[in-house]
C-alpha positions as CSV (number, residue, x, y, z in Angstrom):
1,M,-0.7,-17.4,23.0
2,K,-2.3,-15.0,25.4
3,F,-4.2,-12.0,24.1
4,G,-5.2,-8.8,25.9
5,K,-8.8,-8.2,27.1
6,K,-9.5,-5.8,24.2
7,Y,-8.5,-8.2,21.6
8,S,-10.4,-11.0,23.3
9,D,-13.5,-8.8,23.5
10,S,-13.2,-7.9,19.8
11,A,-12.6,-11.6,18.8
12,K,-16.0,-12.5,20.4
13,L,-17.7,-10.2,17.7
14,I,-16.3,-12.4,14.9
15,D,-17.4,-15.7,13.7
16,K,-14.1,-17.2,12.6
17,K,-15.7,-19.9,10.3
18,R,-17.8,-17.3,8.5
19,L,-17.0,-15.4,5.2
20,Y,-18.4,-11.9,5.4
21,D,-19.6,-9.7,2.7
22,A,-17.3,-6.8,2.4
23,D,-19.5,-4.2,3.8
24,E,-20.2,-6.3,6.9
25,A,-16.5,-7.0,7.4
26,L,-15.6,-3.3,7.2
27,D,-18.4,-2.4,9.7
28,L,-17.0,-5.1,12.0
29,V,-13.5,-4.0,11.6
30,C,-14.5,-0.6,12.9
31,Q,-16.2,-2.1,15.8
32,T,-13.2,-4.3,16.8
33,S,-10.8,-1.3,16.5
34,K,-10.5,-0.5,20.3
35,A,-6.9,0.8,20.7
36,K,-6.3,4.3,22.1
37,F,-4.9,5.5,18.8
38,D,-6.6,5.7,15.4
39,E,-5.8,2.2,14.1
40,T,-4.9,1.6,10.4
41,I,-7.2,-0.9,8.6
42,E,-5.3,-3.2,6.4
43,I,-6.4,-5.7,3.8
44,H,-4.6,-9.0,3.0
45,V,-5.3,-10.7,-0.2
46,R,-4.0,-14.2,-1.2
47,L,-4.0,-14.7,-4.8
48,G,-3.9,-18.0,-6.9
49,V,-0.8,-17.1,-8.7
50,D,2.9,-18.0,-8.4
51,S,5.1,-14.9,-7.8
52,R,8.2,-16.9,-8.8
53,H,7.2,-16.6,-12.4
54,A,7.6,-13.3,-14.1
55,D,4.3,-13.7,-16.1
56,Q,2.3,-14.2,-12.9
57,Q,3.5,-11.0,-11.1
58,V,0.8,-8.7,-9.8
59,R,2.0,-5.1,-9.1
60,G,0.6,-1.7,-9.5
61,A,-0.5,1.4,-7.8
62,V,-3.8,3.0,-7.3
63,V,-5.1,6.3,-5.6
64,L,-7.6,5.6,-2.8
65,P,-10.5,8.0,-3.2
66,N,-10.3,8.8,0.6
67,G,-6.7,8.6,1.1
68,T,-4.9,6.5,3.7
69,G,-5.3,8.9,6.6
70,K,-1.5,9.0,6.8
71,T,0.7,12.1,6.1
72,V,3.0,10.9,3.2
73,R,6.5,12.3,3.1
74,T,7.9,12.4,-0.4
75,L,11.6,12.3,-1.6
76,V,12.2,13.3,-5.2
77,F,15.4,12.8,-7.1
78,A,15.5,15.3,-10.0
79,R,17.5,18.1,-11.3
80,G,16.9,21.6,-12.8
81,D,13.4,22.4,-13.8
82,K,12.1,19.1,-12.6
83,A,13.5,19.7,-9.2
84,K,11.7,23.0,-9.1
85,D,8.4,21.3,-10.2
86,A,8.7,18.9,-7.4
87,E,9.3,21.6,-4.9
88,A,6.3,23.6,-6.2
89,A,4.2,20.5,-5.9
90,G,5.0,20.2,-2.2
91,A,7.7,17.5,-2.2
92,D,9.2,17.3,1.3
93,Y,12.8,16.5,0.1
94,V,14.3,17.1,-3.4
95,G,17.9,16.5,-4.5
96,A,20.2,14.3,-6.5
97,E,23.7,12.9,-5.4
98,D,23.4,14.8,-2.1
99,M,20.3,12.7,-1.1
100,V,22.0,9.5,-2.1
101,E,24.9,10.4,0.1
102,K,22.7,11.4,3.1
103,I,20.9,8.0,2.9
104,Q,24.1,6.1,2.6
105,K,26.1,8.0,5.3
106,E,23.5,8.8,7.8
107,N,21.2,5.8,7.4
108,W,18.4,8.5,6.7
109,F,14.9,7.2,6.0
110,E,12.6,10.2,6.9
111,F,10.3,9.5,3.9
112,D,7.6,7.2,2.8
113,V,7.6,7.4,-1.0
114,V,10.5,7.9,-3.4
115,I,10.0,9.5,-6.9
116,A,12.6,9.9,-9.6
117,T,13.0,11.3,-13.1
118,P,14.2,8.4,-15.4
119,D,17.7,10.1,-15.9
120,M,18.2,9.7,-12.1
121,M,17.7,6.0,-11.9
122,G,21.6,5.5,-12.6
123,V,22.3,7.8,-9.7
124,I,20.1,6.1,-7.2
125,G,20.9,2.5,-8.5
126,R,23.5,2.3,-5.6
127,L,20.6,2.5,-3.1
128,G,18.9,-0.6,-4.4
129,K,20.2,-2.7,-1.6
130,V,18.7,-0.3,1.1
131,L,15.7,1.0,-0.8
132,G,14.6,-2.4,-2.3
133,P,13.9,-4.4,0.9
134,K,11.9,-1.5,2.2
135,G,9.8,-1.3,-0.9
136,L,10.9,2.1,-1.6
137,M,12.7,1.8,-4.9
138,P,11.0,4.0,-7.6
139,N,9.3,1.8,-10.3
140,P,7.8,2.7,-13.6
141,K,4.7,0.4,-12.9
142,A,3.9,2.3,-9.7
143,G,4.3,5.7,-11.5
144,T,7.2,6.6,-9.3
145,V,9.8,6.9,-12.3
146,T,8.3,9.6,-14.3
147,M,9.0,13.0,-16.0
148,D,5.8,14.3,-14.5
149,V,7.2,14.6,-10.9
150,A,4.5,17.2,-9.9
151,R,1.7,14.7,-10.7
152,A,3.4,11.8,-8.8
153,V,4.0,14.0,-5.7
154,N,0.2,15.1,-5.8
155,E,-0.9,11.5,-6.1
156,A,1.4,10.3,-3.3
157,K,0.0,13.0,-1.1
158,A,-3.6,12.3,-2.0
159,G,-3.3,8.5,-0.9
160,K,-1.7,6.5,-3.8
161,I,-0.7,3.2,-2.6
162,E,1.4,0.6,-4.2
163,Y,0.2,-3.1,-4.3
164,R,2.5,-6.0,-4.9
165,L,2.8,-9.7,-4.1
166,D,5.1,-10.8,-1.5
167,K,7.0,-14.2,-1.6
168,T,3.9,-16.0,-0.2
169,N,1.6,-14.7,-3.0
170,I,-0.2,-12.2,-0.6
171,I,-0.8,-8.6,-1.1
172,H,-0.8,-6.5,2.1
173,C,-2.1,-2.9,1.9
174,P,-3.5,-0.2,4.2
175,I,-7.0,1.1,3.1
176,G,-7.4,3.8,5.7
177,K,-8.0,4.5,9.4
178,A,-10.7,3.2,11.8
179,S,-12.0,6.7,12.0
180,F,-12.9,6.8,8.4
181,G,-16.0,4.7,9.1
182,K,-17.6,1.9,7.1
183,E,-18.6,4.0,4.0
184,K,-15.2,5.6,3.2
185,L,-13.4,2.4,4.0
186,A,-15.6,0.5,1.6
187,E,-14.9,3.0,-1.3
188,N,-11.2,2.6,-0.7
189,F,-11.6,-1.2,-0.4
190,N,-13.5,-1.4,-3.6
191,T,-11.1,0.7,-5.5
192,L,-8.0,-1.4,-4.4
193,M,-9.8,-4.7,-5.1
194,G,-10.9,-3.5,-8.5
195,A,-7.4,-2.7,-9.4
196,I,-6.1,-6.1,-8.1
197,V,-8.8,-7.9,-10.1
198,K,-8.0,-5.8,-13.2
199,A,-4.3,-6.7,-12.8
200,K,-5.0,-10.5,-13.0
201,P,-2.2,-12.0,-15.2
202,A,-3.2,-13.9,-18.3
203,A,-1.1,-16.8,-17.1
204,A,-3.1,-17.1,-13.8
205,K,-5.2,-20.3,-13.8
206,G,-8.1,-21.3,-11.5
207,Q,-9.3,-19.4,-8.6
208,Y,-7.7,-15.9,-8.7
209,I,-8.6,-14.6,-5.2
210,K,-7.9,-17.4,-2.8
211,S,-8.7,-15.4,0.4
212,C,-9.1,-11.9,1.7
213,V,-8.9,-10.7,5.3
214,V,-9.3,-7.2,6.7
215,A,-8.1,-6.3,10.2
216,S,-7.2,-3.2,12.3
217,T,-3.5,-2.7,13.6
218,M,-4.4,-4.4,17.0
219,G,-7.5,-6.3,16.2
220,P,-8.4,-9.7,14.9
221,G,-8.7,-10.6,11.2
222,I,-12.1,-10.9,9.5
223,R,-12.5,-13.0,6.5
224,V,-14.2,-11.6,3.4
225,N,-16.0,-13.6,0.8
226,G,-13.5,-13.7,-2.1
227,A,-16.0,-15.2,-4.5
228,K,-17.9,-12.0,-4.6
229,L,-14.8,-10.0,-5.3
230,G,-13.9,-11.3,-8.8
């Protein structure tokens, strides 16, 4: 596999065999972010659980103290006063059956987070096949099925992210932008890791955090010492 010059230069800064402390890894990830755009910094955490078992699922949501650096577009399914609450809170799109139809007929996906009041779940159930694979289906555990739509919109805009295991027992999450610098990224990293550690299922046995890697969009992965994370 042939890598570009910037990637190769960045890779030279990293000792592939070494497990870095989180602060050092985040400092390095900023140094290795050399693209012309403000790269997203991502975290990839492999857990010692089996996602095939219901009692070993790890899923939740957390508001990053410094946000993600991304402008979040919210779609809220609500009616009446709740629809007004969502609009007042700054939701980008608010609707009911009309929005279901727009998504189905126009293949419209100009949104990043979907929020719904509980009574609307029957209406948007038809969208499960299209929203589910994209990770956009509202979920009570993530706080996106709620009567308090205003709070959900505010949290989404403030940098709330959802974390969940994929089929290979890895959680992939953004923790900010390279321009945030080490300190802000560290605050976001610690908040997210704290939530993941707290969400450890009772059925999980042995080492919980198997590995942790941080990387920028175009940069190489940097291994973090999982033993110090919980």
